[in-house]
C-alpha positions, 0 to 999 in steps of 0.5 A, spaced: 476 476 527 470 475 530 469 468 532 473 461 530 471 454 531 472 447 529 466 442 527 467 435 526 467 436 518 471 443 518 474 449 521 472 456 520 473 463 522 468 469 522 471 475 519 468 482 519 464 483 513 466 489 508 460 491 504 464 497 500 469 492 497 476 494 497 481 500 495 482 496 488 474 496 487 474 503 489 480 505 484 476 503 478 473 510 479 477 516 479 479 518 487 479 525 489 485 528 491 482 529 498 480 522 498 487 520 496 490 524 502 485 521 507 487 514 504 494 515 504 494 518 511 490 512 514 495 507 511 501 511 514 498 510 520 497 503 520 504 502 517 507 506 523 503 501 528 505 495 524 513 497 524 513 499 531 511 492 533 517 489 528 512 487 523 513 488 515 507 487 511 510 485 505 504 485 500 501 492 501 496 493 495 489 496 494 486 489 494 489 488 501 485 494 503 478 494 505 473 500 505 468 501 511 462 504 510 465 510 513 470 511 509 476 508 513 481 503 510 482 496 514 489 493 512 488 485 511 492 479 509 498 478 513 500 471 509 506 474 507 508 478 513 513 472 515 516 470 509 520 473 503 517 474 496 522 473 491 521 473 483 521 466 482 516 466 488 511 470 484 506 466 480 501 468 474 495 468 480 500 473 483 500 477 477 492 477 476 492 480 483 496 485 482 502 484 487 508 485 482 505 492 480 506 494 488 513 490 490 519 493 492 526 492 488 529 489 494 523 483 494 525 482 487 532 481 488 530 476 494 533 481 499 529 481 505 525 488 506 524 492 512 519 497 513 521 501 508 519 496 503 512 497 505 513 505 504 515 503 497 508 499 496 505 505 499 508 510 494 505 506 488 498 506 491 499 513 493 501 515 485 495 510 483 490 514 487 493 521 485 494 519 477 489 514 476 494 509 473 500 505 476 507 508 475 510 502 472 507 497 467 509 491 463 507 486 459 510 481 463 513 480 470 520 481 467 518 488 464 515 490 470 520 488 475 525 491 470 521 498 471 521 497 479 529 496 479 531 501 474 525 506 471 525 513 473 520 515 478 514 518 473 512 525 474 505 527 477 501 531 473 501 539 474 494 539 478 498 534 484 505 536 482 506 538 489 506 531 492 512 529 487 518 530 492 514 525 497 513 520 491 520 521 489 522 519 496 517 513 497 519 510 490 526 511 491 530 504 488 534 504 494 531 503 501 536 508 504 533 513 500 526 512 502 523 515 508 526 511 514 519 511 518 512 512 516 512 517 521 516 522 517 512 520 511 506 522 515 509 529 517 511 531 509 504 529 507 500 533 512 505 539 510 504 538 503 496 537 504 495 542 509 490 546 504 486 540 503 480 539 507 479 531 507 473 528 506 473 525 513 474 530 518 478 527 524 481 521 520 481 515 525 487 510 525 486 505 520 484 498 522 489 492 522 485 485 521 490 479 521 487 474 516 
C-alpha cells in the first residue's frame, strides 16, 4: 500500500500497480520448467515469511499472485487470512475466481487449516505450472471437493516426473503427510531442480502485499 486517505465522499487506498497482471493471466500460455521452479520458489519464500509470523493465507491461487516486470511474484489479498473457509461458504463467484480448485481438504471439511493448507494450495499451483492443467477438476463444487478429498494425486508427465515426490507430499490429503514447513519444501525443490538454470538469476524474496 502506497497511500490511503479519507475525503468527504469516500475512503481510498493507493496500491502498487502490476502492469503484467497475475499468474492466472500468465498461465493462459505455457510456463517453462525454469519459470515454474522460479515461481514456486518465490511462493515458498513468501509462505515461509508468513508462517513464521503465524499468518495463514488460506486463499493461495494464481489470481492472488501478481507479476512484476522483472518476473517477481507478489502475494496479495489477505481477506481470508483470518477466517475459515467452509464448503457452504463457497459461492458461485468463488467458483469463477478459482478458489475451489486450490482449496485444501481440511478447509472443505470446515477444519481450520494451518500453514500446511497453504502448502497444499502451492502444490496445486506447482502442478498446474508444470503440466498446464489443474490436478483436480469437476463440473460442480461437489465433484471438485470430492476430488480434493479422495482422488489420488495425478502423475506428472515424464518430462517433469522428477518432481512427483514433491507434488505427492504437497497434495497429501492429510496435513500430517505434507511438508511441515515451507523451508523443507524449498530444500527438496532446490535439490530436484539443481540442474535447471532459472530464468531469473538470484531470485529475490517474494513480496507480500496485504490488501
